[in-house]
N, C-alpha and C positions, 0 to 999 in steps of 0.2 A: 341505768340509762337516764332514768327520770332525774336523778340528782345531777348528772352531768348537764342536762338541758336547763335545769333551774339555775345552776351556778353560772353557766353561759349567759343566760338571760339577765341575771343580776349583774354581771360584769359589764355587759353591754349597756344597761340602764345607767349604771354608775359612771361609766366612762363618758357618756353624753352630758352628765352634770358639769363636767369640767368646761364645757363650752359656755355656761352661763356664769362662770366666775368673773366678778368685777376686775380682778387682777389682770385678765386677758383682754380688757376692753380696747386696748390699743392706745396710741399716743393721743394726748390732748392737743388739739390745735389752739394756738394762742400766742402770747408773747414769747419772744425767742431768747431773751436774756434770762439767766437763772434768778436774778434778784426780782425782776418783774413777774416771772412765772410764780414765785412764791406769793407775791402780793396778789396776783391775779387768781391764784388758786381758790381763794375765798369767793370769787366772782364766777365760778363754774357751777353748772347745774348737772345733777346725776339724771341720766335719761334712761330709756328702755335698755334692759339688759346690761346695765352698768356703763353705758356709753356716756361720755362727758362732753359738754358743750360750753362754750364761752358765752356769758351773758352779753346782751346787746350794749349795755353801758360801757363795757370794756372797749368794744369796737368803735364807738361814737366818740370822737375827740372834739366835736364842736362844743364850745363853751355855753353855759347857760345865758351868758350876756349875748352871744351871737344869736342864739335862738329867740331871746326876748326882742332884740333888735329887728330880727326878720318878721316877727309877729306884730310888731308895733308899726312897721313900715305903712305909711299912708298909701291910698290909692293914687296912682300917678295920673296927672292931668293928661287927657287925650289917649288914655290906653284903650285898646280895643280887645274885644273877646275873640279868642282864637278857636274856641270850641270846648267840648267837654271830653275828658278821657278817663278811662278806668286805669288806675295805677297799681302796679305791683312793687314790692320792695326791690330796690336795685342793689347792686353789690356793696356790702358793707365796708369793703376796703376802700371804695371811693369816698373820700371825706368831703364835707361841705353840704350845703343846702341847695339842692338841684332837682331838676326834672328833665329826664330825657324823653323827648316826644318827636314824632314825625311832623308836628304842627310848625316847627321852626326849621329853618335851613342853616342858621348860624347861631352861635352863642350870643344871647342877649338877656338882660335882666328883665324879669317879669313877676307875676304874681299868680298864685293859685287860690282858690277858694273851695272849701269843702261844702257838702250838702248842709251841714249844720251851720254854715256861715263863718267859719274860722278862715282867716285870710293869712297868707304867708308869702313874704317876698322870697323869690327863688332865682337861681341861674337856670334859664331855659337852655338846654343842650339839644342839638339835633340827635335824633335817633331813628331807628327803623323798627317796625313791628309794634309790639305793645309798649305803652309808656312805663318808665321806671322812675320811682321817687326815692330819693336818698334816705338812709336810716335816720339821719338827723332831722329831716323834714317830717318823717313819719312820727318821731318822738315829740317834735315841737308842736304838731297838730294834735297830739294825744291819740293817734290812731294805733290800733292793734297791728302788730307786724304781720299777722296772718290775713288781715282784711284785704280786699280789693276795692277800695273806695273810688267813687267817681269824683273828680275835681273839675272845676271850670278854670280855664288857662287864660290869662291876660298878658298882653305885652304892648309896649308903646307903638 
C-alpha cells in the first residue's frame, strides 16, 4: 500500500511539471504575416512561465524623425495651461504622438511638459476618466512604460 501511494504521489507531481513547459506557453501575439513574424521573433521577450511578449519597439511605428520634431517644437505664442494630469500608457495599437484627456472637448494640437522639464508637441484628444499617453510619446520623453508620470498640458 505504501508503494502504491508513493507511486501515485510521484505521478501527480510529475504531471504538474507539464504545465510549466515553455512549449505550452500559447500563441505569441504580434505580427500576422509569416515573414514579419520571423523578423519580429528576435524582438520578443521571454516572460514568467515561458510566456512571450512583443517588445514596445515593435509596436511603435513612429519614426525617430517624427519624435525629434515633436521634441523640438517651440512653445506656441498665446498658449495657456489646461492643468496637470497623471498619465498612463494608452493602447499601443493607436499610433502617433497623442494624449487623451478630459481637459479638452475636441481634437487640438498642444504640448505637454514633464516634471523634469521635457516638452513634447502632442495631439490632444478628448477622453474620459484617467489621461492616456501614447506609446510613442512615452518613448520620446524617455519615460518608463510602467510609470504614472504627471504632465502639464498646454493648448492654444
